C-alpha positions as CSV (number, residue, x, y, z in Angstrom):
1,M,-5.1,-8.3,16.4
2,K,-6.3,-9.8,13.0
3,Q,-5.8,-13.2,11.6
4,L,-5.8,-13.4,7.7
5,L,-4.8,-16.3,5.6
6,N,-3.1,-18.0,8.6
7,T,-1.1,-14.9,9.3
8,V,-1.6,-13.0,12.6
9,Y,-1.2,-9.2,12.5
10,V,-0.8,-7.6,15.9
11,S,-1.3,-3.8,15.2
12,D,-1.5,-2.6,18.8
13,P,2.0,-1.4,19.8
14,E,1.3,-2.0,23.5
15,V,1.0,-5.8,23.0
16,Y,3.8,-8.2,24.0
17,L,3.9,-11.6,22.3
18,A,4.5,-14.6,24.6
19,L,4.2,-18.4,24.7
20,K,1.5,-20.2,26.7
21,G,1.7,-23.9,26.2
22,K,1.5,-24.3,22.4
23,N,-0.4,-21.0,22.0
24,L,0.5,-17.5,21.0
25,N,-0.4,-15.4,24.0
26,L,-1.0,-11.7,23.5
27,L,-0.3,-9.6,26.7
28,K,-1.3,-6.0,27.3
29,S,-0.5,-4.5,30.7
30,E,0.6,-8.0,31.7
31,E,-2.9,-9.3,31.1
32,S,-3.7,-11.9,28.4
33,I,-6.1,-10.5,25.8
34,A,-6.0,-13.4,23.3
35,R,-4.6,-16.8,22.7
36,I,-4.2,-18.5,19.4
37,P,-3.0,-22.1,18.8
38,L,0.3,-22.1,17.0
39,H,-0.6,-25.0,14.8
40,N,-3.2,-22.7,13.1
41,I,-0.5,-20.1,12.2
42,E,2.0,-19.8,9.4
43,A,3.3,-16.3,10.2
44,I,3.1,-13.5,12.8
45,C,3.6,-9.8,12.1
46,T,3.8,-7.4,15.0
47,F,3.9,-3.5,14.9
48,G,5.5,-1.7,17.7
49,Y,8.4,-2.1,20.1
50,Q,7.1,-4.5,22.9
51,G,8.6,-7.5,21.1
52,A,8.3,-11.2,21.8
53,S,9.5,-13.6,24.4
54,P,12.6,-15.8,23.7
55,A,10.4,-18.9,24.4
56,L,7.9,-17.8,21.7
57,M,10.7,-17.1,19.2
58,N,12.2,-20.5,19.9
59,E,8.8,-22.2,19.4
60,C,8.3,-20.3,16.1
61,L,11.7,-21.6,14.9
62,E,10.8,-25.1,15.9
63,Q,7.4,-24.9,14.1
64,N,8.7,-23.0,11.1
65,I,6.5,-20.0,11.8
66,S,7.9,-16.7,10.6
67,L,7.9,-13.8,13.1
68,T,8.3,-10.4,11.5
69,F,8.8,-7.1,13.4
70,F,7.7,-3.7,12.1
71,S,7.9,-0.3,13.8
72,G,4.7,1.4,14.9
73,R,4.8,3.4,11.6
74,G,5.2,0.3,9.5
75,R,9.0,0.2,8.9
76,F,10.5,-3.3,8.5
77,R,12.8,-4.1,11.4
78,G,13.6,-7.7,11.0
79,R,12.3,-11.2,10.4
80,L,12.9,-14.5,12.3
81,T,12.6,-17.6,10.2
82,G,13.4,-21.3,10.7
83,E,15.8,-23.3,8.6
84,L,13.0,-24.9,6.6
85,N,11.4,-21.7,5.6
86,G,10.5,-21.4,1.9
87,N,11.8,-17.8,1.4
88,V,14.7,-19.0,-0.8
89,T,12.3,-20.9,-3.1
90,L,9.9,-17.9,-3.2
91,R,12.6,-15.4,-4.0
92,K,14.1,-17.7,-6.7
93,K,10.6,-17.8,-8.3
94,Q,10.4,-14.0,-8.1
95,Y,13.8,-13.6,-9.8
96,R,13.0,-16.0,-12.6
97,I,9.7,-14.2,-13.3
98,S,11.4,-10.8,-13.2
99,D,13.9,-12.0,-15.8
100,D,11.0,-13.1,-18.1
101,E,9.3,-10.1,-19.6
102,E,6.2,-12.0,-20.7
103,K,5.6,-13.5,-17.3
104,S,6.4,-10.1,-15.7
105,A,3.8,-8.5,-17.9
106,S,1.2,-11.1,-16.9
107,I,1.5,-10.0,-13.3
108,S,2.0,-6.3,-13.9
109,K,-1.3,-6.0,-15.9
110,H,-3.3,-7.0,-12.8
111,M,-1.7,-4.3,-10.8
112,I,-2.3,-1.7,-13.5
113,I,-5.9,-2.8,-13.9
114,G,-6.3,-2.3,-10.1
115,K,-4.8,1.2,-10.3
116,I,-7.0,2.3,-13.2
117,F,-10.1,0.8,-11.7
118,N,-9.5,2.5,-8.3
119,S,-8.8,5.8,-10.1
120,E,-12.2,5.5,-11.8
121,Q,-13.9,4.7,-8.5
122,L,-12.4,7.7,-6.7
123,L,-13.7,10.0,-9.5
124,K,-17.1,8.3,-9.6
125,R,-17.4,8.7,-5.8
126,N,-16.6,12.4,-6.2
127,I,-19.5,12.9,-8.7
128,R,-21.9,10.9,-6.6
129,D,-21.2,12.7,-3.3
130,H,-20.7,16.2,-4.7
131,A,-22.7,16.3,-8.0
132,L,-23.6,20.0,-7.6
133,R,-20.0,21.2,-6.9
134,V,-18.0,19.5,-9.6
135,D,-17.9,19.4,-13.4
136,G,-19.6,16.0,-13.7
137,E,-19.5,16.0,-17.5
138,R,-15.7,16.6,-17.6
139,I,-15.1,13.9,-15.0
140,N,-17.3,11.4,-16.8
141,R,-15.4,11.9,-20.0
142,A,-12.2,11.1,-18.2
143,I,-13.8,8.0,-16.6
144,E,-14.8,6.7,-20.0
145,R,-11.3,7.1,-21.3
146,L,-9.9,5.3,-18.2
147,Q,-12.3,2.5,-18.8
148,A,-11.0,2.2,-22.4
149,S,-7.4,2.2,-21.0
150,R,-8.3,-0.6,-18.6
151,A,-9.8,-2.7,-21.5
152,A,-6.5,-2.1,-23.4
153,V,-4.5,-3.3,-20.5
154,S,-6.4,-6.6,-20.6
155,E,-5.4,-7.1,-24.2
156,C,-1.7,-6.1,-23.8
157,D,1.0,-8.7,-23.2
158,N,4.2,-6.8,-23.1
159,L,5.8,-4.4,-20.6
160,D,6.5,-1.5,-22.9
161,G,2.8,-1.5,-24.1
162,L,1.6,-1.7,-20.4
163,R,3.9,1.2,-19.4
164,G,2.5,3.3,-22.3
165,I,-1.1,2.6,-21.3
166,E,-0.5,3.2,-17.7
167,G,1.2,6.5,-18.3
168,N,-1.6,7.7,-20.5
169,A,-4.2,6.6,-17.9
170,A,-2.3,8.5,-15.2
171,S,-2.4,11.7,-17.4
172,I,-6.1,11.3,-17.9
173,Y,-6.7,10.8,-14.2
174,Y,-4.5,13.7,-13.1
175,S,-6.2,16.0,-15.7
176,V,-9.4,16.0,-13.6
177,F,-7.9,15.3,-10.1
178,G,-8.2,19.0,-9.3
179,E,-12.0,18.7,-9.6
180,C,-11.9,16.6,-6.4
181,V,-10.6,19.5,-4.4
182,L,-13.7,21.2,-3.0
183,Q,-12.2,23.6,-0.4
184,Q,-9.4,26.3,-0.4
185,K,-9.1,26.1,-4.2
186,D,-7.0,29.2,-4.2
187,V,-4.3,27.4,-2.3
188,F,-4.8,23.8,-3.2
189,F,-5.1,24.1,-7.0
190,F,-3.9,21.2,-9.1
191,R,-2.9,21.6,-12.8
192,G,-1.0,18.4,-13.2
193,R,1.5,16.1,-11.5
194,N,4.9,17.6,-10.9
195,R,7.7,16.3,-8.7
196,R,11.5,16.6,-8.1
197,P,10.6,19.1,-6.9
198,P,6.9,19.5,-6.3
199,L,5.8,23.0,-7.2
200,D,2.5,23.4,-5.4
201,P,1.0,22.2,-2.0
202,V,-1.1,19.4,-3.6
203,N,1.9,17.9,-5.3
204,A,4.0,18.3,-2.2
205,M,1.6,16.3,-0.2
206,L,1.1,13.7,-3.0
207,S,4.9,13.2,-3.1
208,F,5.2,12.8,0.6
209,A,2.2,10.4,0.8
210,Y,3.6,8.3,-2.1
211,S,7.0,8.1,-0.4
212,L,5.3,6.9,2.9
213,L,3.3,4.3,0.9
214,A,6.3,3.1,-1.0
215,S,8.2,2.6,2.3
216,E,5.3,0.7,3.9
217,T,4.8,-1.4,0.8
218,A,8.4,-2.4,0.7
219,A,8.3,-3.3,4.4
220,A,5.2,-5.5,3.7
221,L,7.0,-7.3,0.9
222,E,10.0,-8.0,3.0
223,G,7.7,-9.2,5.7
224,V,6.3,-12.0,3.5
225,G,9.8,-13.0,2.3
226,L,9.9,-11.2,-1.1
227,D,12.7,-9.0,-2.4
228,S,11.3,-5.4,-2.6
229,Y,14.1,-4.4,-4.9
230,V,13.3,-6.8,-7.7
231,G,10.1,-5.8,-9.6
232,F,8.1,-6.8,-12.6
233,L,6.8,-3.6,-14.2
234,H,9.6,-1.4,-12.7
235,R,12.9,-2.9,-13.7
236,D,16.0,-3.2,-11.5
237,R,17.8,0.0,-10.6
238,P,20.3,0.4,-7.7
239,G,18.6,1.7,-4.6
240,R,15.0,1.5,-6.0
241,T,12.4,-0.7,-4.4
242,S,11.0,-1.7,-7.8
243,L,8.5,-4.4,-6.5
244,A,7.2,-1.9,-3.9
245,L,6.6,0.6,-6.7
246,D,4.8,-2.2,-8.7
247,L,2.5,-3.1,-5.8
248,M,1.7,0.4,-4.7
249,E,0.4,1.4,-8.1
250,E,-3.1,0.0,-7.3
251,L,-2.9,1.5,-3.8
252,R,-2.1,5.1,-4.8
253,P,-5.7,6.2,-5.5
254,I,-7.4,4.4,-2.5
255,I,-4.8,5.2,0.1
256,A,-2.6,8.2,-0.8
257,D,-4.9,10.3,-3.1
258,R,-8.0,9.7,-1.0
259,F,-6.1,10.7,2.1
260,I,-4.8,14.0,0.6
261,L,-8.2,15.0,-0.6
262,K,-9.6,14.3,2.8
263,L,-7.0,16.6,4.4
264,I,-7.8,19.4,2.0
265,N,-11.6,19.1,2.0
266,R,-11.8,18.8,5.8
267,K,-9.5,21.8,6.1
268,Q,-6.9,19.9,8.1
269,V,-4.2,21.6,6.1
270,S,-3.8,25.3,5.1
271,S,-1.5,27.6,3.2
272,H,0.4,28.2,6.5
273,D,1.6,24.6,6.5
274,F,3.9,25.1,3.5
275,I,7.1,26.9,2.5
276,V,8.6,27.7,-0.9
277,K,12.3,27.2,-1.3
278,E,14.7,29.0,-3.5
279,N,14.3,26.5,-6.3
280,N,10.5,27.0,-6.1
281,A,10.1,23.6,-4.4
282,V,7.1,23.5,-2.1
283,I,7.5,21.5,1.1
284,L,5.6,20.9,4.3
285,K,6.9,22.8,7.4
286,D,8.2,20.6,10.2
287,D,5.2,21.0,12.4
288,A,2.9,20.4,9.5
289,R,4.8,17.2,8.6
290,K,4.4,15.9,12.1
291,N,0.7,16.6,12.0
292,F,0.5,14.9,8.5
293,L,2.2,11.8,9.9
294,Q,-0.2,11.7,12.9
295,L,-3.2,11.9,10.7
296,W,-1.7,9.3,8.3
297,Q,-1.3,6.9,11.3
298,K,-4.8,7.6,12.5
299,E,-6.3,7.0,9.0
300,K,-4.5,3.6,8.9
301,Q,-6.6,2.4,11.8
302,Q,-9.9,3.0,9.9
303,S,-11.6,-0.3,8.8
304,I,-12.4,-1.4,5.3
305,T,-13.9,-4.7,4.0
306,H,-11.3,-6.3,1.8
307,P,-13.1,-7.3,-1.4
308,F,-11.1,-10.5,-2.0
309,L,-11.0,-11.8,1.6
310,K,-14.5,-10.5,2.5
311,E,-13.2,-9.5,5.9
312,K,-12.8,-6.2,7.7
313,I,-9.3,-5.0,8.1
314,P,-7.6,-1.7,9.0
315,W,-6.5,0.4,6.0
316,G,-2.9,0.1,7.2
317,L,-2.9,-3.7,6.6
318,I,-3.8,-3.4,2.9
319,P,-0.2,-3.4,1.7
320,H,0.5,-6.4,3.9
321,V,-2.5,-8.3,2.6
322,Q,-1.6,-7.6,-1.0
323,A,2.0,-8.6,-0.4
324,L,0.8,-11.8,1.1
325,L,-1.6,-12.5,-1.8
326,L,1.3,-11.8,-4.3
327,A,3.5,-14.3,-2.4
328,R,0.6,-16.8,-2.4
329,Y,0.3,-16.4,-6.2
330,L,4.1,-16.9,-6.7
331,R,4.0,-20.0,-4.6
332,G,1.2,-21.4,-6.8
333,D,-1.6,-21.2,-4.2
334,L,-3.6,-18.8,-6.3
335,D,-4.4,-18.9,-10.0
336,A,-3.7,-15.2,-10.5
337,Y,-2.7,-12.2,-8.4
338,P,-5.9,-10.4,-7.2
339,P,-5.4,-6.6,-7.1
340,I,-7.5,-4.8,-4.5
341,L,-10.5,-3.2,-6.2
342,I,-12.4,-0.7,-4.1
343,R,-15.8,0.6,-5.2
């Protein structure tokens, strides 16, 4: 259980939510493990299938406390809100900004800055930790170009310009991403990003991890009352969770890319985990996909100190915290949206 910005996150799937007086009562194996006064809470998010008591749900409705249910893997299941909840106002603000390209650009640039900064830090960490095993000079040249791209984002005020800078920065980053692969280089080579279909094991895992991250980010956005289909940088397209794609930009390097490199360099995946289909698409075998998902869930439980909140949280809560910060900004509680910047 973690309380952040008046939101309680219950990540243990074995915990049942109940009411005790005017308190949120967390029960595990029918024993109370924590109580929190409801007057200190604006929202509750629970991950798992234990659920909540009817009495607690009724009290949340009375006190206008949103109660959001996610599956253990982070899929959005549903949200209970009272009649005075501000979701309509929040979404109307989101839609107005999405229709205004200048305002959309002002938010998008923070997300792109976060993506480029985190890409730089992943590469810097690779040089620092493995100086004798990588081409440090080549990586440093890429880092300098990324820093220039990040400075250009700060000066840009239109969406087309931001997309151009972001695309160029992604190309620079991926041009040296293969240097971060330290083990099994004959199998896990990386010569650039390819997808639809992925043509090598690294791209197959990146695509799978990105799809998981997009799904979890969309769930996080729905959990705070935002419309995951209406974005700022990514424009509206039927069936595309555009706002989730916006928000996950800054999360790709620190969550998905970092995770894939860890799997490869710790030899938790091998050539036997993949098959090549008739169209040359490379995909994970069924058993390997299950193992991937188990390791993904385990990684989400690892702790990190959030640089903006200055509090330790599990990795798996990062999309939820960033969605909450974005909602706070749109409501006017923050002067700007703070992307997560991991050193």
